Structures are given as C-alpha cells and as structure tokens.
C-alpha positions, 0 to 999 in steps of 0.5 A: 500500500503506497498511500499514507494511512492517517490514523491520528484523527484525535490530533486533527482532521482534514478540512472537508472539501465542502468546508474549504468551499464555504470558507473561500468567498470570505477570504477574497470576495467578502473580506469586509470587517464584520464590525463596520457599518456598511453593507460590505462588512454586513455580509461578514457579520451575517455569515458569522451569525449564521454559523453561530445559529448553526452551532447553537442548534447542534447542542440545543443552546441559544445563539447568544450563548455561543462565543467564538474563540481560537480553539479548545485551549483558549475556550478551556482557559476562559472557562476555568479562569473566569469562573474563578474570577466570577466567584471572587467578584461575588464573594468579596475577593475570596479565592475559589476552588475547582474540582477536575480530574487527572485525565484532563487535557493539559489546557485544563491541568495547566490552567488549574496549576496556574490558578493554584499559583494565584491562591485558588484551589484545585482538587483532582477527582479519582478515576477508575481503571477505564478513566471514568470519574468516580462520582461519589468522589465529588461530594467527598472532595467538595469544599466550602468555596468550590465553584466549578466542576470541569470534567472532559466529555471524552478523553483524547488519549483513551477515548473514554466517555465520562458520565456527563449526565450524572455530573451535570445533575450533581453539579446542579444539585450543589449549585456548582458551575459545570464545564466540560471540555468537549473537544473530542466529543463535539461533532462525534457524539450527540450533545444536549446542554439543557438535558445534561445540565452543562453550563459551559462547553469547549470545542475546536473546529479542526477535530470535526472536519473544520479549519485550525485556529477556531473554536467556541465556548458555550456559556449558559446565559444565566452564568455571568462569566466575565470577559476574557479578552478586552478591547473592542465590542466583538462577541458581545464585548466578551472576547475582543478582536476582529473575528476570524470570519473564514474560520467561523464560516468553516466551523459552522459548515463542518458542524452542519456536516458532522451532525448530519452524518454523525449516526452513519459515520459512528456506525461505520468507524466503530465497525472498522475500529472493532476489526482493528482492535480484535485483530491486534488483541488476538494476533499480538501477544502481551497487549492490552486495550486501554480505556472503557470498552463500553463507554468509548468514542467509536473511532478510538482504539488505544493499546499498551504493548509490553516490551516496546516504547510507543514513541519509537513504534510510532516512528517506525510505523511512519516509515511504513506510511502509517500515522499514529500517536504515542501515549508518551511524551519526550521531555528533557531527553527522557520518555515520560509516561502518559498522565492519563495512563498513570491516573488509571493505574497502568504502570510504566512497564506497560505505559511506555508502549502506548499507541493510539489509533483514531479513525476518520472518514477516509479510512477503509477496512483494507487500511485496517488490515494493512495496519495490523500487519505492519503493527505486528511486524514493528512490535515483533522487531522491537521486541526481538532487539530489546 
C-alpha cells in the first residue's frame, strides 16, 4: 500500500472539501470587517451569525450563548479562569476552588496549576481503571468555596466517555458551575446542554472536519462569566478582536456536516475500529486495550504493548506510511509516561508502549488490515532487539 494511512484523527482532521468551499468567498470576495457599518462588512457579520445559529442548534443552546474563540485551549482557559474570577467578584475577593480530574487535557491541568499559583484551589477527582470519574468522589472532595466542576466529555488519549449526565445533575444539585471540555466529543457524539445540565462547553473546529485556529465556548446565559479578552465590542464585548470570519464560516459548515452524518459515520468507524482492535488483541501477544470498552468514542482504539516504547513504534510505523500517536511524551531527553495512563493505574512497564489509533472518514477496512500487519511486524522487531 503506497498511500499514507492517517490514523491520528484525535490530533486533527482534514478540512472537508465542502468546508474549504464555504470558507473561500470570505477570504477574497467578502473580506469586509464584520464590525463596520456598511453593507460590505454586513455580509461578514451575517455569515458569522449564521454559523453561530448553526452551532447553537447542534447542542440545543441559544445563539447568544455561543462565543467564538481560537480553539479548545483558549475556550478551556476562559472557562476555568473566569469562573474563578466570577466567584471572587461575588464573594468579596475570596479565592475559589475547582474540582477536575487527572485525565484532563493539559489546557485544563495547566490552567488549574496556574490558578493554584494565584491562591485558588484545585482538587483532582479519582478515576477508575477505564478513566471514568468516580462520582461519589465529588461530594467527598467538595469544599466550602468550590465553584466549578470541569470534567472532559471524552478523553483524547483513551477515548473514554465520562458520565456527563450524572455530573451535570450533581453539579446542579450543589449549585456548582459545570464545564466540560468537549473537544473530542463535539461533532462525534450527540450533545444536549439543557438535558445534561452543562453550563459551559469547549470545542475546536479542526477535530470535526473544520479549519485550525477556531473554536467556541458555550456559556449558559444565566452564568455571568466575565470577559476574557478586552478591547473592542466583538462577541458581545466578551472576547475582543476582529473575528476570524473564514474560520467561523468553516466551523459552522463542518458542524452542519458532522451532525448530519454523525449516526452513519459512528456506525461505520466503530465497525472498522472493532476489526482493528480484535485483530491486534488476538494476533499480538502481551497487549492490552486501554480505556472503557463500553463507554468509548467509536473511532478510538488505544493499546499498551509490553516490551516496546510507543514513541519509537510510532516512528517506525511512519516509515511504513502509517500515522499514529504515542501515549508518551519526550521531555528533557527522557520518555515520560502518559498522565492519563498513570491516573488509571497502568504502570510504566506497560505505559511506555502506548499507541493510539483514531479513525476518520477516509479510512477503509483494507487500511485496517494493512495496519495490523505492519503493527505486528514493528512490535515483533522491537521486541526481538530489546
């Protein structure tokens, strides 16, 4: 097989042709600034509002509750930092406290660490061996100044889907703001912010067929979250700066397509994922699948292979034309185990050999069969030279 096999859709997806087509006019024809009063600028402003309405509809929100950002990382930073600032403003300057989990994306974890440096509190809830939060731990870890619960909708490494319904109900019961990082879930799972009692939600366009550099934060209208970026009056004076009109248009189109195709696409990629996972588990010794088998993103297959390093295996698979992700990260010359795998109780002997395969719209069963054979070859070769 000569073509590249791309199995890292959790990292980013291809911008869909329909999305690129929708964006094009706003880059060289309707390039007016949306903040201007003349008709040429109004075309850009109208395009933004159409996208806002489309996205709001996909999560059962109101258009005025959708705020455009540069992506999931900015949305996460905004949600956490300004929720704490809101608590301070309404509680006489008292510092707030956040409940989150140790399996979150670093946009959440590093924001929490930054807030701790500023005198705020952050507690990391326990998760089970599949990475799902232990709900009883929330009430056990709550403090008098707890103001926010932030738990991701679905994990970017191991694909585990969190119990969002229960989390939302529990947060509402205790009058806490509930934020979810839905960067991996939005466009792949049906989300209903009203039924699930979600107060804030982060998403990023390039995870569901849209362009890079644009995302959104949903903020329930009852949450009077402070502005994140100050300047002009854009985004209802909440997030200043001239809007990325082509990116927003593209995200709106990608959202429309993702939700129209969601049910059929989930069924298709799950079949391919299950085929890949079954063969790897049956045909390669000393391998374990990570994450939940039941509560899992349809396109995610993540494994730990004993006796290899995932980073080296990913490089070798790249020479075979296969793009996958390692569960480890190189830091100061050494390989560090994934914080997600650590939190789920997987020791270094296994965690060092983590590989993640995430499927997308263009993958085929032929590619899965080829991938299995290449993985078998790479793992056997690495173990033979260990």
